[in-house]
N, CA and C atoms as a LAMMPS dump frame, in Angstrom:
ITEM: TIMESTEP
0
ITEM: NUMBER OF ATOMS
645
ITEM: BOX BOUNDS ff ff ff
-5.0000000000000000e+02 5.0000000000000000e+02
-5.0000000000000000e+02 5.0000000000000000e+02
-5.0000000000000000e+02 5.0000000000000000e+02
ITEM: ATOMS id mol type element x y z
1 1 1 N 1.083 -1.463 -0.147
2 1 2 C 0.258 -0.221 0.047
3 1 3 C 1.13 1.422 -0.24
4 2 1 N 1.239 2.315 -1.136
5 2 2 C 1.767 3.34 -1.177
6 2 3 C 0.772 4.317 -0.449
7 3 1 N 1.962 5.372 0.389
8 3 2 C 1.207 5.965 1.509
9 3 3 C 2.133 7.507 1.081
10 4 1 N 1.116 8.15 0.702
11 4 2 C 1.894 9.602 0.775
12 4 3 C 2.16 10.391 2.233
13 5 1 N 3.348 11.082 2.684
14 5 2 C 3.441 11.879 3.644
15 5 3 C 1.844 12.105 4.321
16 6 1 N 1.035 12.899 3.383
17 6 2 C -0.024 13.53 4.022
18 6 3 C -1.384 12.742 4.428
19 7 1 N -0.988 11.798 4.408
20 7 2 C -2.173 10.548 4.149
21 7 3 C -1.52 9.461 4.773
22 8 1 N -0.245 9.206 5.91
23 8 2 C -0.098 8.483 6.85
24 8 3 C -0.884 9.015 8.283
25 9 1 N -0.674 7.6 8.898
26 9 2 C -1.576 8.263 10.26
27 9 3 C -0.776 8.932 11.285
28 10 1 N -1.325 9.65 11.648
29 10 2 C -0.844 10.859 12.826
30 10 3 C 0.072 9.92 14.17
31 11 1 N -0.525 8.805 13.901
32 11 2 C 0.084 8.341 15.588
33 11 3 C -0.755 6.824 15.455
34 12 1 N -0.059 6.406 16.197
35 12 2 C -0.667 4.523 16.533
36 12 3 C -2.355 5.08 17.134
37 13 1 N -2.062 5.898 17.664
38 13 2 C -3.678 5.9 18.457
39 13 3 C -4.613 6.393 17.828
40 14 1 N -4.307 6.718 16.803
41 14 2 C -5.381 7.323 15.238
42 14 3 C -5.83 5.931 14.82
43 15 1 N -4.93 5.329 14.415
44 15 2 C -5.487 3.907 13.744
45 15 3 C -5.924 2.971 14.381
46 16 1 N -5.956 3.025 15.801
47 16 2 C -6.148 2.04 16.863
48 16 3 C -7.206 2.561 17.163
49 17 1 N -7.989 3.363 17.307
50 17 2 C -8.893 4.244 17.686
51 17 3 C -10.153 3.96 16.299
52 18 1 N -9.749 3.907 15.11
53 18 2 C -10.244 3.556 13.681
54 18 3 C -10.805 2.207 14.143
55 19 1 N -9.805 1.296 14.328
56 19 2 C -10.268 -0.159 14.257
57 19 3 C -11.465 -0.354 15.54
58 20 1 N -11.108 0.081 16.551
59 20 2 C -11.807 0.356 17.655
60 20 3 C -13.642 0.599 17.704
61 21 1 N -13.167 1.195 16.707
62 21 2 C -14.898 1.854 16.455
63 21 3 C -15.337 1.416 15.163
64 22 1 N -15.734 0.324 15.739
65 22 2 C -16.456 -1.145 14.813
66 22 3 C -15.942 -1.197 13.41
67 23 1 N -14.846 -0.817 12.854
68 23 2 C -14.051 -1.412 11.871
69 23 3 C -13.524 -3.089 12.23
70 24 1 N -14.194 -3.93 12.418
71 24 2 C -13.733 -5.22 12.476
72 24 3 C -14.144 -6.201 11.597
73 25 1 N -14.557 -5.808 10.242
74 25 2 C -14.316 -7.009 9.188
75 25 3 C -13.231 -6.474 8.415
76 26 1 N -12.348 -7.416 7.893
77 26 2 C -11.255 -7.343 6.577
78 26 3 C -11.027 -8.108 5.933
79 27 1 N -10.391 -8.251 5.142
80 27 2 C -9.61 -9.039 4.292
81 27 3 C -8.441 -9.93 4.609
82 28 1 N -8.393 -11.201 4.648
83 28 2 C -7.264 -11.819 5.033
84 28 3 C -6.46 -12.469 3.918
85 29 1 N -5.104 -12.059 3.27
86 29 2 C -4.843 -11.827 2.108
87 29 3 C -3.441 -13.412 2.45
88 30 1 N -3.26 -14.7 1.576
89 30 2 C -2.168 -15.407 2.322
90 30 3 C -1.523 -15.877 0.821
91 31 1 N -0.241 -16.197 1.05
92 31 2 C 0.155 -16.117 -0.383
93 31 3 C 0.08 -17.663 -0.782
94 32 1 N -0.282 -18.015 -2.521
95 32 2 C -0.965 -18.827 -2.75
96 32 3 C 0.409 -19.849 -3.155
97 33 1 N 0.123 -21.209 -3.207
98 33 2 C 1.293 -22.249 -3.234
99 33 3 C 1.525 -22.225 -5.04
100 34 1 N 2.804 -22.87 -4.888
101 34 2 C 3.536 -22.221 -6.15
102 34 3 C 2.896 -22.448 -7.48
103 35 1 N 2.524 -21.794 -8.494
104 35 2 C 1.852 -21.408 -9.46
105 35 3 C 0.268 -21.021 -9.227
106 36 1 N 0.199 -20.995 -8.036
107 36 2 C -1.634 -20.416 -7.803
108 36 3 C -1.659 -19.014 -7.588
109 37 1 N -2.927 -18.896 -7.704
110 37 2 C -2.971 -17.261 -7.178
111 37 3 C -2.551 -17.368 -6.051
112 38 1 N -2.496 -15.687 -5.004
113 38 2 C -2.738 -15.584 -3.816
114 38 3 C -4.102 -15.955 -2.959
115 39 1 N -4.365 -16.712 -2.058
116 39 2 C -6.148 -16.894 -1.586
117 39 3 C -6.329 -15.572 -0.409
118 40 1 N -7.65 -15.154 -1.191
119 40 2 C -7.773 -13.986 -0.275
120 40 3 C -9.276 -14.39 0.263
121 41 1 N -9.977 -13.897 1.514
122 41 2 C -10.662 -14.681 2.514
123 41 3 C -10.976 -13.229 3.507
124 42 1 N -12.585 -12.931 2.992
125 42 2 C -13.4 -11.981 3.552
126 42 3 C -13.744 -12.224 4.881
127 43 1 N -13.761 -11.949 6.492
128 43 2 C -14.096 -12.254 7.731
129 43 3 C -13.821 -11.039 8.865
130 44 1 N -15.039 -11.542 9.629
131 44 2 C -14.499 -10.648 11.387
132 44 3 C -13.335 -11.167 11.481
133 45 1 N -12.923 -9.708 12.651
134 45 2 C -11.951 -10.372 13.488
135 45 3 C -12.055 -9.373 14.398
136 46 1 N -11.205 -10.575 15.844
137 46 2 C -11.24 -9.622 17.297
138 46 3 C -9.721 -8.879 17.298
139 47 1 N -9.425 -8.22 17.897
140 47 2 C -8.607 -7.978 18.386
141 47 3 C -8.276 -8.549 19.865
142 48 1 N -6.931 -8.583 19.818
143 48 2 C -6.323 -9.595 20.979
144 48 3 C -5.109 -8.918 21.231
145 49 1 N -4.943 -8.452 22.414
146 49 2 C -3.537 -8.237 22.492
147 49 3 C -2.799 -6.807 21.391
148 50 1 N -1.584 -7.862 21.172
149 50 2 C -0.794 -7.747 19.803
150 50 3 C -1.487 -8.467 18.575
151 51 1 N -2.586 -9.166 18.74
152 51 2 C -2.901 -10.166 17.777
153 51 3 C -4.161 -9.846 17.109
154 52 1 N -4.455 -10.381 16.198
155 52 2 C -5.818 -10.472 16.051
156 52 3 C -6.422 -11.992 15.789
157 53 1 N -7.841 -12.574 15.934
158 53 2 C -8.229 -13.842 16.195
159 53 3 C -9.691 -13.654 15.403
160 54 1 N -9.652 -14.681 14.175
161 54 2 C -10.5 -14.837 12.928
162 54 3 C -10.538 -16.515 13.306
163 55 1 N -11.671 -16.889 12.992
164 55 2 C -11.827 -18.104 12.645
165 55 3 C -12.523 -18.553 11.427
166 56 1 N -12.337 -20.138 10.516
167 56 2 C -13.007 -20.211 9.421
168 56 3 C -12.974 -21.56 9.214
169 57 1 N -14.197 -21.869 7.947
170 57 2 C -14.534 -23.047 7.926
171 57 3 C -13.463 -23.877 7.647
172 58 1 N -13.172 -24.768 8.372
173 58 2 C -12.734 -26.212 7.961
174 58 3 C -11.978 -26.316 6.421
175 59 1 N -13.226 -26.341 5.744
176 59 2 C -13.297 -27.009 4.171
177 59 3 C -12.483 -25.69 3.618
178 60 1 N -12.135 -24.437 4.057
179 60 2 C -11.55 -23.268 3.32
180 60 3 C -10.486 -23.392 2.591
181 61 1 N -9.797 -23.264 1.219
182 61 2 C -8.757 -23.385 0.947
183 61 3 C -7.684 -22.514 1.682
184 62 1 N -7.845 -22.11 2.29
185 62 2 C -6.872 -21.483 3.029
186 62 3 C -5.985 -22.003 4.039
187 63 1 N -6.193 -22.993 4.398
188 63 2 C -5.474 -23.833 5.358
189 63 3 C -3.863 -24.303 4.85
190 64 1 N -4.11 -24.861 3.907
191 64 2 C -2.9 -25.416 2.704
192 64 3 C -2.012 -24.391 2.565
193 65 1 N -2.503 -22.948 2.334
194 65 2 C -1.788 -21.984 2.11
195 65 3 C -0.589 -21.388 3.354
196 66 1 N -1.409 -21.857 4.034
197 66 2 C -1.276 -21.063 5.526
198 66 3 C -0.064 -22.368 5.959
199 67 1 N -0.252 -23.081 5.905
200 67 2 C 0.999 -24.454 6.716
201 67 3 C 2.295 -24.35 5.386
202 68 1 N 1.493 -24.237 4.373
203 68 2 C 2.859 -23.916 3.375
204 68 3 C 3.904 -22.551 3.91
205 69 1 N 2.662 -21.305 4.229
206 69 2 C 3.406 -20.187 4.361
207 69 3 C 2.718 -19.476 5.665
208 70 1 N 2.963 -19.054 6.988
209 70 2 C 2.072 -18.157 7.611
210 70 3 C 2.752 -16.387 7.631
211 71 1 N 3.338 -16.318 6.589
212 71 2 C 3.253 -14.632 6.428
213 71 3 C 1.835 -14.575 5.494
214 72 1 N 1.194 -13.289 6.278
215 72 2 C 0.113 -13.274 5.958
216 72 3 C -0.325 -11.973 6.041
217 73 1 N -1.133 -11.337 5.819
218 73 2 C -1.431 -10.045 5.195
219 73 3 C -2.927 -9.672 5.378
220 74 1 N -3.561 -8.615 6.705
221 74 2 C -4.982 -8.426 7.107
222 74 3 C -4.863 -7.457 6.768
223 75 1 N -6.327 -6.711 5.848
224 75 2 C -6.331 -5.481 5.551
225 75 3 C -8.025 -4.878 6.24
226 76 1 N -8.018 -4.009 6.636
227 76 2 C -9.202 -3.476 6.865
228 76 3 C -9.411 -2.011 6.288
229 77 1 N -10.874 -2.094 5.648
230 77 2 C -11.024 -0.745 4.684
231 77 3 C -11.802 -0.052 5.258
232 78 1 N -12.582 1.537 5.209
233 78 2 C -13.482 1.605 5.206
234 78 3 C -13.839 3.14 5.166
235 79 1 N -14.531 3.864 5.382
236 79 2 C -15.223 5.441 5.203
237 79 3 C -14.597 5.655 3.573
238 80 1 N -15.001 5.159 3.04
239 80 2 C -14.645 5.601 1.601
240 80 3 C -15.417 6.194 0.414
241 81 1 N -15.572 7.361 -0.269
242 81 2 C -16.104 7.632 -1.345
243 81 3 C -15.888 7.911 -2.387
244 82 1 N -16.326 7.667 -3.809
245 82 2 C -15.326 8.475 -4.928
246 82 3 C -15.821 10.135 -4.689
247 83 1 N -14.837 11.123 -4.745
248 83 2 C -14.98 12.599 -5.317
249 83 3 C -14.667 13.161 -6.313
250 84 1 N -15.96 13.758 -6.872
251 84 2 C -15.907 13.775 -8.236
252 84 3 C -14.435 15.114 -8.272
253 85 1 N -14.149 14.974 -9.799
254 85 2 C -13.308 16.291 -9.993
255 85 3 C -13.38 17.582 -9.897
256 86 1 N -15.077 18.052 -10.572
257 86 2 C -15.046 19.465 -10.116
258 86 3 C -14.961 19.96 -8.196
259 87 1 N -15.222 19.001 -7.592
260 87 2 C -15.05 19 -6.341
261 87 3 C -13.476 19.621 -5.808
262 88 1 N -12.517 18.928 -6.521
263 88 2 C -10.957 19.078 -6.296
264 88 3 C -10.633 20.011 -7.056
265 89 1 N -11.021 20.84 -8.226
266 89 2 C -10.384 21.874 -9.418
267 89 3 C -9.773 23.448 -8.822
268 90 1 N -8.485 23.552 -8.414
269 90 2 C -7.685 24.284 -7.821
270 90 3 C -8.456 25.762 -8.152
271 91 1 N -8.805 26.898 -7.337
272 91 2 C -9.405 27.803 -7.456
273 91 3 C -9.004 28.399 -8.69
274 92 1 N -10.03 29.41 -8.878
275 92 2 C -9.553 30.07 -10.457
276 92 3 C -9.564 29.212 -11.653
277 93 1 N -9.68 28.139 -11.455
278 93 2 C -9.462 26.872 -13.031
279 93 3 C -11.235 26.542 -12.978
280 94 1 N -11.187 26.392 -14.373
281 94 2 C -12.686 25.536 -14.598
282 94 3 C -12.894 24.312 -13.859
283 95 1 N -14.219 24.128 -13.425
284 95 2 C -14.247 23.136 -12.696
285 95 3 C -13.899 21.771 -13.359
286 96 1 N -14.194 21.338 -14.507
287 96 2 C -14.201 20.316 -14.777
288 96 3 C -12.646 19.722 -15.365
289 97 1 N -11.516 20.935 -15.136
290 97 2 C -10.386 20.603 -15.11
291 97 3 C -9.961 19.653 -13.844
292 98 1 N -10.823 19.656 -12.928
293 98 2 C -10.413 18.766 -11.484
294 98 3 C -10.1 17.308 -11.681
295 99 1 N -9.408 16.827 -11.256
296 99 2 C -8.913 15.307 -11.324
297 99 3 C -9.668 14.339 -9.677
298 100 1 N -10.1 13.752 -10.197
299 100 2 C -11.17 13.138 -9.205
300 100 3 C -10.063 11.758 -8.415
301 101 1 N -11.329 11.348 -7.373
302 101 2 C -10.06 10.471 -6.615
303 101 3 C -11.021 10.131 -5.964
304 102 1 N -10.478 8.732 -4.185
305 102 2 C -11.264 8.339 -3.99
306 102 3 C -10.479 8.568 -2.987
307 103 1 N -11.404 8.829 -1.8
308 103 2 C -11.334 8.793 -0.506
309 103 3 C -11.463 7.686 0.931
310 104 1 N -10.605 6.834 1.35
311 104 2 C -10.721 6.435 2.355
312 104 3 C -9.378 6.068 3.373
313 105 1 N -9.848 4.845 4.651
314 105 2 C -8.817 4.406 5.686
315 105 3 C -8.791 3.43 5.334
316 106 1 N -7.569 2.698 5.971
317 106 2 C -7.122 1.493 5.799
318 106 3 C -6.58 1.267 6.167
319 107 1 N -5.989 0.261 7.066
320 107 2 C -4.877 -0.26 8.047
321 107 3 C -4.467 -1.753 7.641
322 108 1 N -3.374 -1.866 6.957
323 108 2 C -3.18 -3.301 6.859
324 108 3 C -2.115 -3.679 7.845
325 109 1 N -2.462 -5.405 8.572
326 109 2 C -1.71 -5.749 9.39
327 109 3 C -0.707 -6.935 8.515
328 110 1 N 0.226 -6.761 8.884
329 110 2 C 1.656 -8.064 8.496
330 110 3 C 1.505 -8.814 9.715
331 111 1 N 1.421 -10.534 9.456
332 111 2 C 1.035 -11.164 10.577
333 111 3 C 1.499 -12.232 10.278
334 112 1 N 2.208 -13.124 11.636
335 112 2 C 2.592 -14.142 11.356
336 112 3 C 1.59 -15.087 11.939
337 113 1 N 0.976 -16.041 10.928
338 113 2 C -0.544 -16.895 11.537
339 113 3 C -0.409 -18.078 12.509
340 114 1 N -0.998 -18.593 13.122
341 114 2 C -0.991 -19.901 13.964
342 114 3 C -2.15 -20.665 14.195
343 115 1 N -1.991 -21.481 13.164
344 115 2 C -3.37 -22.878 13.403
345 115 3 C -3.863 -22.645 15.036
346 116 1 N -5.019 -23.075 15.202
347 116 2 C -5.893 -23.356 16.165
348 116 3 C -7.027 -24.199 16.071
349 117 1 N -6.118 -25.823 16.67
350 117 2 C -7.204 -26.296 16.332
351 117 3 C -7.569 -27.596 17.303
352 118 1 N -7.27 -27.164 18.824
353 118 2 C -7.483 -27.986 19.967
354 118 3 C -9.086 -27.33 20.065
355 119 1 N -10.17 -28.41 20.75
356 119 2 C -11.461 -28.21 21.013
357 119 3 C -11.593 -27.027 22.027
358 120 1 N -10.702 -27.456 22.825
359 120 2 C -10.793 -26.006 24.081
360 120 3 C -10.365 -24.658 23.451
361 121 1 N -9.204 -24.513 22.809
362 121 2 C -8.403 -23.643 22.224
363 121 3 C -9.352 -22.919 21.389
364 122 1 N -10.006 -23.702 20.7
365 122 2 C -11.082 -22.781 19.297
366 122 3 C -12.317 -22.298 20.443
367 123 1 N -12.819 -23.401 21.437
368 123 2 C -13.667 -22.49 22.642
369 123 3 C -13.579 -21.292 22.78
370 124 1 N -11.906 -21.55 23.367
371 124 2 C -11.364 -19.726 23.814
372 124 3 C -11.742 -18.805 22.872
373 125 1 N -10.621 -19.047 21.55
374 125 2 C -11.369 -18.057 20.713
375 125 3 C -12.365 -17.612 20.374
376 126 1 N -13.674 -18.535 20.52
377 126 2 C -14.993 -18.032 19.762
378 126 3 C -15.239 -17.377 21.578
379 127 1 N -15.302 -17.925 22.271
380 127 2 C -15.347 -16.446 23.835
381 127 3 C -14.807 -15.386 23.562
382 128 1 N -13.731 -15.324 23.006
383 128 2 C -12.916 -14.029 22.902
384 128 3 C -13.828 -12.943 22.139
385 129 1 N -13.85 -13.914 20.733
386 129 2 C -14.661 -13.259 20.18
387 129 3 C -16.385 -12.94 20.007
388 130 1 N -16.784 -13.572 20.864
389 130 2 C -18.048 -13.16 20.822
390 130 3 C -18.494 -11.814 21.965
391 131 1 N -17.047 -12.298 22.907
392 131 2 C -16.842 -11.41 23.985
393 131 3 C -16.923 -9.376 23.092
394 132 1 N -16.511 -9.593 22.331
395 132 2 C -16.414 -8.401 21.519
396 132 3 C -17.638 -8.169 20.965
397 133 1 N -18.317 -9.391 20.073
398 133 2 C -19.14 -8.932 18.92
399 133 3 C -20.83 -9.223 19.513
400 134 1 N -20.74 -9.986 20.513
401 134 2 C -21.608 -9.989 21.57
402 134 3 C -21.862 -10.065 22.626
403 135 1 N -21.878 -8.416 22.974
404 135 2 C -21.379 -7.855 24.351
405 135 3 C -22.293 -8.574 24.942
406 136 1 N -23.643 -8.593 25.258
407 136 2 C -24.943 -8.601 25.737
408 136 3 C -24.478 -10.281 26.511
409 137 1 N -24.267 -11.189 25.643
410 137 2 C -23.589 -12.325 26.499
411 137 3 C -24.655 -13.341 26.495
412 138 1 N -25.912 -12.872 25.266
413 138 2 C -27.489 -13.962 24.916
414 138 3 C -26.569 -14.831 24.162
415 139 1 N -26.202 -15.936 24.695
416 139 2 C -25.979 -17.147 23.846
417 139 3 C -25.178 -18.459 24.627
418 140 1 N -25.406 -19.291 24.663
419 140 2 C -25.14 -20.679 24.901
420 140 3 C -23.819 -20.926 25.466
421 141 1 N -23.461 -21.184 26.336
422 141 2 C -22.036 -21.399 26.875
423 141 3 C -21.066 -22.036 25.464
424 142 1 N -20.016 -21.612 25.161
425 142 2 C -19.258 -21.947 24.348
426 142 3 C -18.098 -23.106 24.773
427 143 1 N -18.961 -24.463 25.327
428 143 2 C -18.096 -25.74 25.727
429 143 3 C -17.695 -27.009 24.429
430 144 1 N -16.688 -27.161 24.324
431 144 2 C -16.888 -28.236 23.367
432 144 3 C -17.479 -29.765 23.647
433 145 1 N -17.769 -30.032 25.16
434 145 2 C -18.656 -30.607 25.291
435 145 3 C -20.193 -30.878 25.356
436 146 1 N -20.453 -29.288 25.319
437 146 2 C -22.245 -29.066 25.085
438 146 3 C -22.6 -28.445 23.752
439 147 1 N -23.931 -28.861 23.577
440 147 2 C -24.194 -27.893 22.216
441 147 3 C -24.846 -26.794 22.128
442 148 1 N -25.087 -26.073 21.225
443 148 2 C -24.602 -26.007 20.356
444 148 3 C -23.334 -26.207 19.74
445 149 1 N -22.255 -25.509 20.047
446 149 2 C -21.002 -25.439 19.88
447 149 3 C -19.848 -26.037 20.017
448 150 1 N -20.846 -27.259 20.574
449 150 2 C -19.617 -28.656 20.974
450 150 3 C -19.55 -29.527 19.463
451 151 1 N -20.735 -29.552 18.935
452 151 2 C -20.99 -29.936 17.911
453 151 3 C -20.172 -29.466 16.536
454 152 1 N -20.365 -28.427 16.806
455 152 2 C -19.814 -27.241 15.518
456 152 3 C -18.538 -26.919 15.488
457 153 1 N -17.992 -27.103 16.804
458 153 2 C -16.129 -27.022 16.498
459 153 3 C -15.727 -27.771 15.879
460 154 1 N -16.231 -28.847 15.621
461 154 2 C -14.954 -30.117 14.395
462 154 3 C -15.107 -29.414 13.579
463 155 1 N -15.546 -28.124 12.659
464 155 2 C -16.398 -27.793 11.263
465 155 3 C -15.355 -26.611 11.07
466 156 1 N -14.663 -26.122 12.524
467 156 2 C -13.892 -24.444 12.187
468 156 3 C -12.236 -25.256 12.476
469 157 1 N -11.563 -24.083 11.983
470 157 2 C -10.347 -24.376 12.407
471 157 3 C -10.143 -22.712 13.29
472 158 1 N -9.228 -22.135 14.152
473 158 2 C -9.279 -20.825 14.133
474 158 3 C -7.454 -20.156 13.762
475 159 1 N -7.919 -18.961 13.916
476 159 2 C -6.285 -18.737 13.224
477 159 3 C -5.676 -17.317 14.542
478 160 1 N -4.778 -17.662 14.856
479 160 2 C -4.494 -16.348 15.705
480 160 3 C -3.198 -15.429 14.512
481 161 1 N -3.625 -14.844 14.581
482 161 2 C -2.123 -13.504 14.061
483 161 3 C -1.909 -12.743 14.487
484 162 1 N -0.495 -13.121 14.673
485 162 2 C 0.687 -12.094 15.245
486 162 3 C 1.072 -11.06 14.767
487 163 1 N 0.69 -9.536 14.915
488 163 2 C 0.665 -8.707 14.714
489 163 3 C 2.344 -8.22 13.971
490 164 1 N 2.874 -8.228 13.017
491 164 2 C 4.704 -7.973 13.064
492 164 3 C 5.134 -6.187 12.788
493 165 1 N 3.545 -5.791 11.667
494 165 2 C 3.587 -4.595 11.427
495 165 3 C 2.663 -4.234 11.167
496 166 1 N 2.164 -2.868 11.63
497 166 2 C 1.232 -1.669 10.767
498 166 3 C 1.731 -0.944 9.817
499 167 1 N 0.281 -0.846 8.984
500 167 2 C 0.657 0.414 7.931
501 167 3 C -0.664 0.631 7.589
502 168 1 N -0.659 2.006 8.324
503 168 2 C -2.425 3.019 8.433
504 168 3 C -1.801 4.072 7.011
505 169 1 N -3.307 4.274 6.383
506 169 2 C -3.525 5.428 5.506
507 169 3 C -4.783 5.915 5.438
508 170 1 N -4.969 7.016 5.963
509 170 2 C -6.047 8.081 5.561
510 170 3 C -5.926 8.976 4.4
511 171 1 N -6.961 8.706 3.904
512 171 2 C -6.656 9.644 2.565
513 171 3 C -7.301 10.686 2.351
514 172 1 N -7.766 11.582 2.738
515 172 2 C -8.778 12.61 2.301
516 172 3 C -8.094 13.798 2.553
517 173 1 N -7.114 14.208 1.138
518 173 2 C -6.979 15.358 0.586
519 173 3 C -6.037 16.496 1.658
520 174 1 N -5.322 15.68 2.29
521 174 2 C -4.821 16.323 3.641
522 174 3 C -4.146 17.658 3.261
523 175 1 N -3.332 17.427 2.104
524 175 2 C -2.225 18.454 1.48
525 175 3 C -2.892 19.83 0.665
526 176 1 N -4.365 19.635 0.793
527 176 2 C -5.512 20.871 -0.137
528 176 3 C -5.667 21.503 0.625
529 177 1 N -5.819 22.743 0.28
530 177 2 C -6.312 23.843 1.223
531 177 3 C -6.984 23.333 2.414
532 178 1 N -7.036 23.927 3.229
533 178 2 C -8.208 23.853 4.728
534 178 3 C -9.446 23.798 3.923
535 179 1 N -9.818 25.351 3.182
536 179 2 C -10.676 25.839 2.821
537 179 3 C -11.8 24.741 1.933
538 180 1 N -10.468 23.953 0.704
539 180 2 C -11.407 22.911 -0.37
540 180 3 C -11.777 21.827 0.796
541 181 1 N -10.987 21.385 1.783
542 181 2 C -11.353 20.43 1.954
543 181 3 C -12.84 20.366 3.367
544 182 1 N -12.729 21.582 3.354
545 182 2 C -14.058 21.683 4.366
546 182 3 C -14.961 21.707 3.815
547 183 1 N -14.644 22.232 2.432
548 183 2 C -16.034 22.639 1.28
549 183 3 C -16.018 21.041 0.885
550 184 1 N -15.717 20.211 0.55
551 184 2 C -15.606 18.652 0.245
552 184 3 C -16.752 17.713 0.849
553 185 1 N -15.998 18.017 2.498
554 185 2 C -16.739 17.623 3.376
555 185 3 C -18.243 17.823 3.802
556 186 1 N -18.606 19.1 3.011
557 186 2 C -20.265 19.731 3.106
558 186 3 C -20.582 19.073 1.774
559 187 1 N -19.66 18.515 0.915
560 187 2 C -20.555 18.867 -0.295
561 187 3 C -20.836 16.642 0.077
562 188 1 N -20.136 16.161 0.683
563 188 2 C -20.173 14.538 0.752
564 188 3 C -21.516 14.272 1.858
565 189 1 N -21.302 15.406 3.024
566 189 2 C -22.409 15.2 3.766
567 189 3 C -23.63 15.38 2.649
568 190 1 N -23.712 16.719 1.895
569 190 2 C -25.351 16.533 1.086
570 190 3 C -25.775 15.91 0.111
571 191 1 N -24.763 14.877 -0.175
572 191 2 C -24.768 14.016 -1.135
573 191 3 C -25.372 12.654 -0.522
574 192 1 N -24.553 12.283 0.559
575 192 2 C -25.425 11.455 1.615
576 192 3 C -25.509 10.052 1.018
577 193 1 N -24.802 9.752 0.226
578 193 2 C -24.798 8.252 -0.175
579 193 3 C -23.307 7.619 0.042
580 194 1 N -24.043 5.764 0.382
581 194 2 C -23.307 5.468 0.787
582 194 3 C -22.384 5.331 2.237
583 195 1 N -21.384 5.572 1.87
584 195 2 C -19.87 6.268 3.276
585 195 3 C -19.871 7.306 3.409
586 196 1 N -20.659 8.78 2.708
587 196 2 C -20.501 9.419 2.414
588 196 3 C -20.143 10.183 4.079
589 197 1 N -21.286 9.765 4.865
590 197 2 C -21.156 10.484 6.039
591 197 3 C -19.814 10.421 7.015
592 198 1 N -19.334 9.333 7.034
593 198 2 C -18.326 8.726 7.569
594 198 3 C -17.034 9.39 7.196
595 199 1 N -17.054 9.078 5.429
596 199 2 C -15.976 9.824 5.139
597 199 3 C -16.076 11.567 5.456
598 200 1 N -17.045 12.195 5.416
599 200 2 C -16.915 13.64 5.388
600 200 3 C -16.512 13.811 7.092
601 201 1 N -16.668 12.819 7.853
602 201 2 C -16.993 12.856 9.655
603 201 3 C -15.117 13.122 9.676
604 202 1 N -14.363 11.803 8.821
605 202 2 C -12.615 11.558 8.529
606 202 3 C -12.247 12.585 8.09
607 203 1 N -13.075 13.473 7.293
608 203 2 C -12.354 14.854 6.419
609 203 3 C -11.988 15.613 7.499
610 204 1 N -13.269 15.392 7.79
611 204 2 C -13.121 16.78 9.425
612 204 3 C -12.384 16.929 10.156
613 205 1 N -12.323 15.437 10.723
614 205 2 C -11.039 14.966 12.019
615 205 3 C -10.221 15.316 11.597
616 206 1 N -9.58 14.995 10.752
617 206 2 C -8.13 15.133 10.45
618 206 3 C -7.577 16.498 9.82
619 207 1 N -9.014 17.211 9.362
620 207 2 C -8.629 18.925 9.229
621 207 3 C -8.322 19.304 10.723
622 208 1 N -9.175 18.961 11.612
623 208 2 C -9.28 19.607 12.665
624 208 3 C -7.862 19.519 13.359
625 209 1 N -7.161 18.342 13.364
626 209 2 C -5.511 17.627 13.67
627 209 3 C -4.712 18.367 13.171
628 210 1 N -4.888 18.709 11.558
629 210 2 C -3.991 18.843 10.712
630 210 3 C -4.041 20.408 10.902
631 211 1 N -5.01 20.908 10.475
632 211 2 C -5.177 22.448 9.619
633 211 3 C -4.762 22.231 8.427
634 212 1 N -3.57 23.25 8.304
635 212 2 C -2.817 23.081 6.769
636 212 3 C -1.661 22.552 7.061
637 213 1 N -1.672 21.349 5.746
638 213 2 C -0.468 21.029 5.652
639 213 3 C 0.712 21.454 5.572
640 214 1 N 1.588 20.635 6.171
641 214 2 C 3.117 21.383 6.264
642 214 3 C 4.36 20.24 5.88
643 215 1 N 4.786 19.958 5.317
644 215 2 C 5.805 18.583 4.678
645 215 3 C 7.01 19.283 6.18
């Protein structure tokens, strides 16, 4: 992922807060076997200390590739929108001369994957995931010896992804004049389609912290 200086995370707390703010679905990318394309899997995840926890169905083709090479990438994206060219035209130039772009936030984790396959270890992984996703606790005990989870655990395998590097990008035209970024956020809010509202919120948040970009 290419990151311009003005698109970089301002500090670790920025991307950590963004992940914690409900961005818990991403793409697991695993090196393919020789002569094959990489394997890419969309999935929810839970943060566990310095790692990520996921589980996938046992028939998933990802397992053979992880066993061959545990070096993986996990990518989370969100708060994205297409920005039309006229919104980005330089002051004093025709609007049609503006060049469109995409706004988005993305966090890429480089990880070492460890397969979790023991019944109790998988149950514990699911407990930690449920503690994140189903805070109310309104589910049956996750016990390898009891239904419904006991009979279902053999059908899945768990993964712990120990993070070795994090690269975060917040692409919201932070190198543009503050007035133009404010106007773009207004236009996004008025358009109000897709993820326009959270994209505008990210742009204004970065604007409040950065102001006028200085290299």
